[in-house]
C-alpha angles and dihedrals in degrees: 000000000000091000091052092049091049091049093053093044094049092047092051091047093052092047090050091048092053088046090057090050090050092049092050090047091051092050090051092052098254093307092150098043093111091054098047095079092066101028103049095052092063098076090046090049091056093044095048092044089055103038106018138250099290094055090044090057089063090056089045090055091049093050093047090051090051090050090056089057101039107029145066119248092262092051090047091058093046090048094048092051092042096056092044090051089050093049093049092045091048089049088056091053091046091050095046097247121172124263089249091056092049094048091046092051091051093049094046090050094050090045091054089049094050093047091050095050097037101042118003101047098016095115092046090054091051092246106104123191091250090060091049091052091052090051090052089053090049092048092050090046089056088053087051092247113137116196121205113261093232095063120110100231092192087085092048089050089052090051089053089050092052093048092047091050092050093049093047092047091050090048092054090048095049095045091049091050090051094049094045090050091051090050089049093238126142118267127176112250136211122216112299114278091245089061097045111108136162114248113254093235091054092048091049092048091049093052092048094049094046092046090048090053094054092046092048091047090056092050100042120351095185098054122114087233091062091048092050092050090051092053091047091048096056100070091039089052090049091053091051089049092054094051091044090057091051090054093052093045092051090048091052091047097047105030108024121020130306089225089064089070090079090051090049091054091050092049089047091055092047096050103018101142093047093055099044100090093045094048093047089051090054090051093053093044091051090062089065103028102032099218092186093059090050090051092051092048092049092048092054091052 
């Protein structure tokens, strides 16, 4: 009886907490919409991990109903996908699924959310695809990147959607791992970060594709071949970026000071774009040189 009472009380508390977040977001004109997709799932993850998927669906229904009352149409869609992602992810934890399964579920959920808001219901939300493409052109113009007029930017927009979904899914995964660790609850682990390393074939393929893009851009920037290489380069560049970050984090942890990791994250956020090519280069080089192994060997000596 006590467990049932606690389950109902906690579910009501979580629904009320999300309702407060939605109300604040509405008062601020949807300022936090872009953060909802990886913040709102977290309470549902904890609830589903503790009580199971079926009980979490009741809380999902309550939160979605609150979003109808307190939110704009765009926020309603984000909220609906967010709570469902949280329930599915929590189900994975409750069922003992692997870390790969959990990360894949988070990425698939965020991808479905991005596709729905960016393509399927874009006109309904008053944010048509044509407007989004013009904003991409404006953003790239501010970065002093001029795209050829003949390119079909629908494919580039799709690439942005895929990259955004991957980053949001990874964010949900990492935040959940951090919270579960703080609560001293079990969480499936990957290999330790000092052992994570990009496969040589993938690093070689990434370098070849990115180099082919730059060469093709010099020959004919407006060709479909150049556009295709750019779209293929983006996810490969993102993978290199990820492994480059792991090298720097391991270096800070083993050779400098673990407390410097927080400073590194802050500096990364302040000058993110400027560091991307350098960090990706470290990630590719690590596949062939294995910097982490060298660090471990040097530490033992």
